[in-house]
N, C-alpha and C positions, 0 to 999 in steps of 0.2 A: 371237768374241776369243779368242785362246789363253787353255788354263788355266796360272797359274802354280803350281800344288802337285799332286800326285798323289793322290788319295784312297783310295789302295788299303789302305792304315794308320790312318785317321781313326782319332780317340780324341775321346770324346766326355768333357768334364769336368765335372764335378758342382760343383752350384753351393754355396756356404757356406750354413749357416741359424744359424751361432755366434753367440747374441744377444750373450755377453762380445765378442768382437773388431768388431760393431759397434757396440756400448757404448764401447767402447774408442777406436775411428774418431772417433764424435762429439764422446767427451773431448776428445781432440787438438784436434780445429777449435775447440772450447768456449774451452780454456784459451788458442790462439792468438788468439781473440776477446778474451778477458779483457786479455790485454798488449797489445793494439792499443786500447784504449779507454783505457788509461793515458797513451798520448801527449797532450802539453801542449795539442797545436793541431791541430785537424781540423776538415775541413769540413764545412758542418751538413746536408749531402747524401750524406756517406759512406756511409749506412744501405743507401742505395739497390744500389752495390756491391758491399756485405758480402752483404746478403741473396740477390742471385746465383750469390754464391761458395758459399752456405753449402745453397741450396734445390737449386743445379744443374738447376732443373724446364724443361720447354721449355716457349716464350711460344706453340705453335702445334702444331696435332697433322701438321705438316709432318716427312716423312721426317730421321732425323738420320744424322751421317755422323762418326764417330770420327776422327780423325787422331793422330799422332803426330809432333812437333818442328815448327819453325816453316819446315818445306823445302814444305809442302803449302800451295798457294793455297785459305786460306777463300773467294775469290771466286769459284772452278772451281766448287765444291760450292753457295754459295747460288746461283749462275747456275742450278744445277739443282731451285732450289725446295726444299734440304733446309735442313738445321742442321747447320752445323760445331763439332764439341765436339771442344779439344783432352782427348785424355785422360790425359796425364801424370799421374803423382797422386805426391804429396810425402805423404801420412800414413804414419808407420811403423808402423802397427795394420795398413794393410791389406799392406806387405809381406810382415806374416807370416804373412796368406792364398794372397799369391801361392807364397810358400816350397813349401807344399806342391803344386804342380807345377815352380817353377822353383827347383830346388834348387842348391846349390853356390855357389861366387866368382862371384855375380853382381850386378851393382849393385842398390842398393836400390831406385833408380828405377823400373826394368824387374819388380822383385820387386812393388813398392806398382802399377804399372800395370794390372800383371795379376793384382792380385788384386784388385781394382774389377770384374772380367769377371767374376766367380765369385761378386757377390753380385749378387740375380735383381733389385732394387732401384736398383741403382744409373744414373747417367746413362750410364757405358761399357757398362752391361749393355742397356742401351735402345734402343742404337744401331743402325742397320740394315746398315748393311757398314764397312769400318774401311779404313785407307790409313795404309803403314807405310813411311816411308824407310827407306833403307838406308845410316843413318849412322852404326851401329854393328855389332859382332859380333850384342850383346845384342837390339837389334830385328831386326835380320836375320835369326836364325831365331827370335827370341818371334812373328815375322808366323807364321810356317808355324803355331806352335801355335795361336797367335788363329785362324787358315781354321776349322781344329777349331767354334770354338763364331760366329763369325760370318763371312761372305765377305769378304776380305782382299785388299786389294789393296798388291805390295810394290812403290815407286816405285823403281829401280833409279836411282842417285846416278851422276857425272861422278867419275872416282878424283882430276881437278883441273879447277881452273876457268879452263879454257882453251878458251872458246866459240868461237875459232876452228876447233877439233878439234871439241869436244863436242857445240856448244848445236844440232846438227840432231836426235840420237839424242836429248838431254835432250828437245825438244819434240816427238818420236815418242812417248817418256814419258807427256810433256803427256795427248797426245791418245792414247793408250790407256790412261789414267787416266780420260778422257772415257767411251771407250765402256766402260767398267765401269761408269761411278755412269749410264749411259745404259740397260746391260739390267739392273742392279741396281734403279733406282728408275723405271725406263719414262717417262723423260721425255727428250726432244731437247734439247742445247745448242743457244740461241738466239743470234746474235750480240749481236741489240740487249738482250739480256737479260745475257750478260756485260760489255758495254762499261758498262749503267749499275749493276749490281754494282762493279765495279772504281772506279767514279766515286765512288760511294757509301763504299767505303772509302777511298778516295784523303781524303773528309774526317774517317776516324781518324786515319788518322797522321798531319793537320795538327794535329788535338787534342792526339793523344801528342806530337807534336813543341811545340805550343805552350806545353804541362804543363811538358813538361821544358826550355825556356827559361827559363820561369818560376821555376822547381826550381832553375837555375844560379844565377841572380840573388839568388833566397833562399830555399834549402833548408829554413827554418822555416816555411814557407807553405802543403809538404806534406811531411808523413815518408815517406819509402823505402818503408814499409810499406805505405801508405795508396795509394803509385802504383804500386806492385807489385800491389795487392789491384785499382785501377781498370783496369789493363792486363789483367790476367789473367781478370778478370769477362767480357771481352769475346774472351778467347781459349777461356776454358776453362765457360762456361755457356752455355745456351741461349737468347741472348741477342735481342732485337731491338734492329738498332743504332743504328737512329734515336732508339728512348729512351736507350740509351746515348749515344748522342753528345748529347743535352738536356743529360742530368745530368753529363756531365764537362764542357762547357760553362759547365755553374752552379759549379762547382768551380773550374776556369778566373778566372772573374770573381772569384769569393769569392779566391782567390789573390793577385791584381793590387792586392785592399783590406788585403792584410794589412800590417799597421805596426810592425816589430817597436820595442820598448821601449829596447834598447842592442844595441848593435855585437853581433854574431857571432862568436867568437874559438873555434867547435870546427873541427877540420880535418875538412879534405873530401879527401871517398875517391872514386875512382873502383874501381867495382865490377866483376870478368873473372872470369870460369871458367866450371864447370857450374852447368845451372841448378838456379835455388830456384824450389821450387813450395809454392802452400798446400798446406797449412798448416806446411810448413817452412821457417819463415821467423827458423830459427836466430840464424842469421851476422847477420841485418839486425837480428833482436832485440838483437841483443850488441853491434854497430858503434855504435847509438843509444844504448842503454845506455850505455857505455862515454865518449858525448859525442863522437861524428866524427856527421860527414853525410856520407851518399854523394850524391852530387852526378850522377851518372853513371854508366854501367852499358854492358857488352857483353853480357849474359846472354839468352838466347833465349828468355826467359819473362818477361823485362824490356821495357824502352825498344828496346833492337835489334832484338827480333819487330816492330816497327810504326815504326819511324825513318823507312824509305824507302820515299817511295810507289812505285807501279807507275807509268809514265812509260810513254806509248802516241803514237805517231809516227805509225799506222796503226789504222785501225777496222775492218780484217778478222779472222774467224775465227781463224783462223791466227796473225797480226800480235798479237791479242789473246795468245793464249796464249802466245805468242812472249815478251809483253811481262812476265807471269807467271812465266816461267821466269827473264828476268832480274834481275827483282825477289826469286824467293825461294829461287833455285841459284846464280845466278853475281852475286848480290851479300850473300851468305850468309858469316858469317864464322865457319860451323861449324868445327872440327879434324877434321872426318869428311875434309875436303881433303889432298892433300899437303902444300899449301905453307901456312905459317903467318902470312905476308906480311899478308895483308889485315888478319887479326884484330890483327896487330901495329902496322900501323899507326893501327885505329882506337881503340887501347888509346892510343896517343902523344897522339892529335889530341884526342882526351876530357880527357887530361889537362892539352893547353894550353888548349882551349875552356872550361873551364871552371874554369880554376885551380886545380886540385885540387893537394895536397901529399903525397901519397901512392895507391898500388895498392893494392886486396885482392885476391887471387886464392882461388874459391872452391875447393877439387877436391872431389869427391864421390869416396870411396873405393870403388877397383874401376872406376873408370871411366879406362881407358888413357888413352884421347885428350888427356882436358885433363892429367890425368901428365906426358903425354910432353914437353909445350909447357913444361912450367913452366921450367925445364932453361932455355931460350933467351927467353922473357920476362925472369926475373930479372935476366939476365946484359944483357939489351939495355936494362933499365929502371935498372938499375945505371951503364952506361955515360953513361947522358942525366943522372945523378945525383936519380932519382927512386925515395922510398922504397919497398920492396915487400916484402910478405908473405904467404906462401901458408899457408892453412888450410884444414885438410885433413880430411875430417868426414865424418858419415852421417847418418842420419838421428833417429837417437837423440839423447837430451837427457844421457847419461851424463855426457860430455863438456864442458859447458856450462860449468863453474868455469875446467875447463883451460884452455880457450878465449879466455874474460873474459881470465885472467891475461896470456894472447899476446898480447892486442888491446890492451889498458891498457898494456902495456909497448912495444909498436908505437906507438901514438899519442903516447905522451911521447916519440919521439924525432923527432915532426914539428916541434917548435917550436925 
């Protein structure tokens, strides 16, 4: 297999053993845990999902493959007998560690994610290999730095979602990724195993969609923060998927039995924009504390990451890989592609389907992809008479009260 990186100037990154920073990371997680413990109604089985996010420990001793973004198929990784661990990070203290290497004006998500690799006991550092899509400039260059730490595969995305023009080269990227995993994991990709894993993950998609539908009907049956916790525990933790599905089914059944004692008069919100990753639920906290219900989202760290199933037409190995490509690349609404149409259509559809009163856009500072798209989204929604607010923030908590005032003022305009 061809090498993507030249190792002539390879640099070894030093591990970080700062106990104070590790304590701060844990404090930030515990702080968010306490905030969520105050939610009025929580499923009795939510502790399972909390524990998965807090511990992040592997269920078995199988190889671990770390990946960024939701354009990398977990199914392909699992078909090699490995555990797929999404390693984007939302901890502001980890960003402080990452700044030691990734200095300058780089988004906090990239800094925090890199910071996790410098902590030897973190799940990210325990991964055997890494996969990085070229979804933004920060990740494109961070992959080269990460290759000094772990073997890293750069998944080259097409510039636009024109499957007629770019499908063959994107499928070739999936095949090259398969060769990379075969080389480093020592396992051959089985057609039957890939088919079975895809079917297993289809069950997760069905579960996420069922929970989402129930939340649209009655958002008080499950907080958006707990919903994100459930989703992200299947993405960011090394989880036994069958066990996860079993616990998610129990949550869904409990949601169906939820009975409100009064009519819900809280504004219904569609959330779009940059990812919100545990424990950075600041905007989610504020929206619910200010009296709103997030009934749908387009975040790559939320329901959008799991809502579309892999559609299998044929069961040949290349046909299965093509099906994964369709789902993970050509159905993605990431702004890394040149057309904004797919994401705009998704937002408008969700507003209609969820009977939303307004749209909140989460802009992560220094994330130019989402920042540039705000212009068109705001004006398109204004033309459709859909109230819109852009919340621009970062990982720190310093602007919390300022954001609270803005959100409260926006919600007052929805009635």
